[in-house]
Wavefront OBJ file of the C-alpha trace (Angstrom):
o trace
v -31.415 -11.479 20.406
v -33.814 -11.216 17.477
v -35.346 -14.126 15.612
v -35.098 -14.255 11.827
v -36.505 -16.660 9.262
v -34.739 -17.165 5.940
v -36.715 -18.872 3.179
v -34.502 -20.072 0.337
v -30.883 -21.117 0.755
v -29.141 -20.200 -2.473
v -26.007 -18.083 -2.365
v -27.844 -14.981 -1.132
v -30.039 -16.699 1.440
v -27.145 -18.737 2.807
v -24.989 -15.618 3.120
v -27.727 -13.761 4.985
v -28.245 -16.750 7.288
v -24.569 -17.089 8.161
v -24.118 -13.372 8.777
v -27.183 -12.992 10.999
v -26.135 -16.048 12.999
v -22.573 -14.744 13.368
v -24.059 -11.520 14.751
v -25.633 -13.498 17.556
v -29.222 -13.739 16.335
v -31.530 -16.728 16.280
v -31.878 -17.782 12.647
v -34.293 -20.365 11.262
v -33.395 -21.419 7.710
v -35.770 -23.386 5.479
v -35.490 -24.779 1.966
v -36.916 -27.594 -0.133
v -33.369 -28.640 -1.092
v -32.149 -31.119 1.507
v -28.493 -30.650 0.517
v -28.716 -26.884 1.017
v -30.320 -27.444 4.435
v -27.525 -29.821 5.452
v -24.881 -27.316 4.346
v -26.335 -24.431 6.355
v -27.176 -26.460 9.486
v -23.894 -25.676 11.338
v -24.354 -21.967 10.628
v -27.842 -21.278 11.989
v -30.031 -21.978 15.001
v -32.297 -24.366 13.107
v -32.212 -25.675 9.552
v -35.388 -27.226 8.209
v -36.163 -29.194 5.068
v -39.600 -27.910 4.140
v -41.720 -25.580 2.043
v -41.497 -22.001 3.295
v -44.568 -21.143 1.229
v -46.805 -23.135 3.568
v -48.309 -21.506 6.658
v -48.331 -24.751 8.731
v -44.619 -25.262 8.018
v -43.770 -21.720 9.062
v -45.837 -21.992 12.248
v -44.164 -25.270 13.175
v -40.773 -23.584 12.773
v -41.777 -20.706 15.037
v -41.944 -18.103 12.299
v -44.994 -16.573 13.965
v -42.643 -15.232 16.660
v -39.987 -13.947 14.239
v -38.935 -10.304 14.187
v -38.277 -10.368 10.441
v -37.880 -12.695 7.478
v -35.831 -12.850 4.300
v -37.207 -14.477 1.159
v -34.592 -15.624 -1.346
v -36.137 -18.148 -3.715
v -33.933 -17.575 -6.748
v -35.697 -17.162 -10.081
v -38.958 -18.645 -8.805
v -41.239 -15.593 -8.784
v -44.270 -17.598 -7.677
v -42.359 -19.037 -4.724
v -41.315 -15.606 -3.503
v -44.895 -14.336 -3.756
v -46.347 -17.303 -1.862
v -43.602 -17.275 0.780
v -44.118 -13.560 1.404
v -47.871 -14.000 1.700
v -47.428 -16.965 4.051
v -45.028 -15.010 6.262
v -47.495 -12.153 6.489
v -50.245 -14.648 7.286
v -48.334 -15.961 10.313
v -47.747 -12.417 11.538
v -44.252 -11.502 10.309
v -44.489 -7.797 9.535
v -40.986 -7.175 8.188
v -40.250 -9.260 5.117
v -37.232 -8.569 2.922
v -37.297 -10.088 -0.552
v -34.538 -10.815 -3.059
v -35.814 -9.875 -6.507
v -34.752 -10.596 -10.071
v -36.415 -7.802 -12.053
v -38.228 -4.477 -11.835
v -41.571 -6.241 -12.372
v -40.727 -8.606 -9.530
v -39.953 -5.591 -7.327
v -43.261 -3.941 -8.176
v -45.214 -7.060 -7.305
v -43.442 -7.586 -4.000
v -43.932 -3.972 -2.958
v -47.640 -4.280 -3.709
v -47.694 -7.361 -1.488
v -46.250 -5.317 1.356
v -42.583 -6.349 1.297
v -40.604 -4.168 3.692
v -37.731 -3.906 1.248
v -36.665 -5.511 -2.014
v -33.062 -6.361 -2.786
v -31.600 -6.768 -6.272
v -28.077 -8.101 -5.531
v -26.934 -8.504 -9.117
v -27.903 -4.956 -10.069
v -26.471 -3.454 -6.902
v -23.162 -5.295 -7.159
v -22.848 -4.354 -10.836
v -23.669 -0.714 -10.093
v -21.164 -0.614 -7.246
v -18.412 -2.233 -9.325
v -18.956 0.184 -12.208
v -18.886 3.121 -9.795
v -15.613 1.952 -8.255
v -13.726 1.208 -11.448
v -14.906 4.348 -13.231
v -13.287 6.557 -10.572
v -9.909 5.415 -9.253
v -10.368 7.487 -6.123
v -13.341 5.338 -5.066
v -12.457 2.286 -2.967
v -15.951 1.118 -2.024
v -19.463 2.249 -2.899
v -22.775 1.590 -1.157
v -25.937 3.124 -2.564
v -28.351 4.300 0.150
v -31.202 5.549 -1.996
v -31.944 7.998 -4.759
v -28.970 10.366 -5.086
v -27.527 9.281 -1.710
v -24.623 6.961 -1.022
v -21.783 6.042 1.297
v -18.387 5.757 -0.340
v -14.843 5.000 0.717
v -12.441 7.435 -0.943
v -8.718 7.925 -1.175
v -7.675 11.071 0.729
v -7.219 13.842 -1.865
v -3.667 15.191 -1.980
v -4.963 18.656 -1.032
v -6.349 17.213 2.207
v -3.282 15.271 3.280
v -1.541 16.794 6.298
v -4.723 18.572 7.397
v -7.376 17.731 9.972
v -11.085 17.347 9.330
v -11.641 20.399 11.511
v -9.314 22.482 9.334
v -10.937 21.216 6.145
v -14.522 21.910 7.320
v -15.687 19.047 5.122
v -19.349 19.354 6.064
v -19.506 23.124 5.493
v -17.245 23.305 2.450
v -18.125 20.076 0.639
v -21.562 19.160 2.081
v -20.354 15.713 3.158
v -20.227 13.813 6.411
v -17.047 11.862 7.155
v -18.378 8.932 9.174
v -15.083 7.050 9.561
v -11.390 7.063 8.708
v -9.785 3.812 7.599
v -6.104 3.599 8.568
v -4.979 1.120 5.930
v -1.502 0.650 7.447
v -2.980 -1.200 10.430
v -6.400 -1.919 8.897
v -8.207 -0.027 11.661
v -11.531 1.740 11.200
v -11.835 4.861 13.358
v -15.516 5.511 14.106
v -16.336 8.280 14.749
v -13.267 10.054 13.376
v -11.363 12.465 15.587
v -11.653 15.884 13.882
v -8.203 16.816 15.226
v -6.383 13.834 13.667
v -4.168 14.650 10.699
v -5.098 12.863 7.474
v -2.387 10.705 5.902
v -1.944 9.495 2.345
v -2.430 5.937 3.626
v -5.879 6.774 5.028
v -9.178 6.381 3.261
v -12.349 8.261 4.145
v -15.832 6.803 4.513
v -18.119 9.663 3.514
v -21.882 10.030 3.215
v -23.806 12.512 1.105
v -25.364 13.191 -2.251
v -23.837 11.643 -5.350
v -22.920 15.077 -6.683
v -21.139 16.167 -3.510
v -19.225 12.897 -3.271
v -18.285 13.030 -6.958
v -16.662 16.415 -6.484
v -14.389 15.021 -3.774
v -13.942 11.719 -5.644
v -12.612 13.669 -8.624
v -9.910 15.143 -6.384
v -9.205 11.714 -4.920
v -9.055 10.204 -8.403
v -6.418 12.725 -9.434
v -4.446 11.793 -6.315
v -4.717 8.099 -7.139
v -3.586 8.617 -10.729
v -0.571 10.663 -9.628
v 0.473 7.831 -7.359
v 0.550 5.279 -10.185
l 1 2 3 4 5 6 7 8 9 10 11 12 13 14 15 16 17 18 19 20 21 22 23 24 25 26 27 28 29 30 31 32 33 34 35 36 37 38 39 40 41 42 43 44 45 46 47 48 49 50 51 52 53 54 55 56 57 58 59 60 61 62 63 64 65 66 67 68 69 70 71 72 73 74 75 76 77 78 79 80 81 82 83 84 85 86 87 88 89 90 91 92 93 94 95 96 97 98 99 100 101 102 103 104 105 106 107 108 109 110 111 112 113 114 115 116 117 118 119 120 121 122 123 124 125 126 127 128 129 130 131 132 133 134 135 136 137 138 139 140 141 142 143 144 145 146 147 148 149 150 151 152 153 154 155 156 157 158 159 160 161 162 163 164 165 166 167 168 169 170 171 172 173 174 175 176 177 178 179 180 181 182 183 184 185 186 187 188 189 190 191 192 193 194 195 196 197 198 199 200 201 202 203 204 205 206 207 208 209 210 211 212 213 214 215 216 217 218 219 220 221 222 223 224 225 226
């Protein structure tokens, strides 16, 4: 079981706290808003009303023994800077920071943040990607020109197996899972000998260009089914 510290309990910080705790980790949540602390208390190992920008506060909470931390201080740029510095000062090497702008991202990276997260931009990008192509069910960006997407099975692929289709060789994609939507079961890893059905969706990983080529086929399939 890993120990995590979450500084800032807005929507993002609270969601991270709940999810980490549900996954069986020890989670220490801290915020200056007493109401937010009370709300999260049943969903974490320890909820503290305090200033996560202060080294003594973090040490008292046991942050010096944390495996990683998440900083989510809303629009308060100064708070995120000070909290990140304080976490590094107590010895937390991996600090993930919610950001609000490109300038914010640049500053946090210079301060040694392990990763910056821009939820509003990412959710907007993912929504636009999904609604612009009807064959796309879900979209997760993994980095520059790389993503994982859930696609409708193209009509040309229905009734065939992954082995027959040679998806990796022919389309330069990896099918990491098949989602059987009739029973809502995720098959990971997929059996290459299973026949694809029109009720399946595919979770594929690869470059944006390679996925778009298959998504175009899937989009045509989706439109024909309307």
